[in-house]
C-alpha positions in Angstrom: 99.1 98.8 121.5 98.7 95.1 122.3 98.5 92.6 119.4 94.9 91.9 120.0 94.1 95.6 119.9 96.2 96.1 116.7 94.3 93.2 115.0 90.9 94.7 116.0 92.1 98.0 114.7 93.1 96.3 111.5 89.6 94.9 111.0 88.2 98.5 111.7 90.6 100.0 109.1 89.7 97.4 106.6 86.0 98.0 107.1 86.4 101.8 106.9 88.9 102.2 104.1 89.1 99.0 102.1 85.7 97.2 102.1 84.1 99.6 99.6 86.5 98.1 96.9 88.0 94.9 98.3 86.8 91.6 99.8 89.0 89.3 101.7 88.4 86.2 99.6 86.8 87.4 96.3 87.6 90.0 93.7 85.4 93.1 93.6 86.2 96.5 92.2 89.7 95.8 93.6 91.3 92.3 93.9 90.8 90.0 96.8 93.1 90.9 99.7 93.7 87.5 101.3 97.1 86.5 99.9 98.2 90.0 99.2 101.4 89.7 101.1 102.4 86.6 99.1 101.7 88.5 95.9 104.1 91.2 97.1 106.8 88.5 97.6 106.2 88.5 101.3 107.6 92.0 101.5 105.5 93.9 103.9 107.4 97.1 103.5 106.6 97.3 99.8 103.0 96.3 100.4 102.6 99.1 103.0 104.3 101.6 100.8 101.8 100.7 98.0 98.9 101.1 100.5 100.2 104.6 101.5 100.6 105.7 97.8 99.8 103.3 95.1 100.0 106.0 92.4 103.6 106.9 93.2 104.7 103.3 93.1 102.9 102.7 89.8 104.5 105.9 88.3 107.8 104.7 89.4 107.4 101.5 87.3 107.6 99.2 90.2 106.7 95.8 88.7 104.7 94.5 91.7 102.7 97.8 91.8 102.0 97.5 88.0 100.8 93.9 88.6 98.6 95.1 91.4 97.0 97.6 89.1 96.4 95.0 86.5 94.7 92.8 89.1 92.5 95.8 89.9 91.5 96.0 86.2 93.2 99.3 85.8 91.7 100.9 88.9 94.2 102.8 91.0 93.8 102.6 94.8 93.5 105.9 96.6 96.5 106.9 98.8 96.3 106.4 102.6 99.4 108.4 103.7 98.2 108.9 107.2 98.1 105.3 108.2 100.9 104.6 110.7 103.1 101.5 110.5 101.3 100.1 113.6 97.9 100.5 111.8 99.2 99.0 108.7 100.7 96.0 110.6 97.2 95.5 112.1 95.6 95.7 108.7 97.9 93.2 107.2 97.4 90.9 110.1 93.6 91.1 109.5 94.0 90.7 105.8 96.2 87.6 106.3 94.4 86.0 109.2 90.9 87.4 109.1 91.0 88.4 112.7 
């Protein structure tokens, strides 16, 4: 998939799976997503792992996952295990760049 297509898919994934709890630039039920990669120490692998299964990362005691849960005021994000790495890359690109 070309980069433009991946970014477009990232926006569609955000709108379908994320927008009910998250906004890009403001906190909602979940924390704002712009800057999420920086909050995960610029580690896209960890952030993508959290997106795929936040509950497991929180249960493991991962410090960044616990901080993310606190930013969400105790709400736990549902798991999205079926998202591919390519889809997650598009989602992260959309979150970071708004495109």
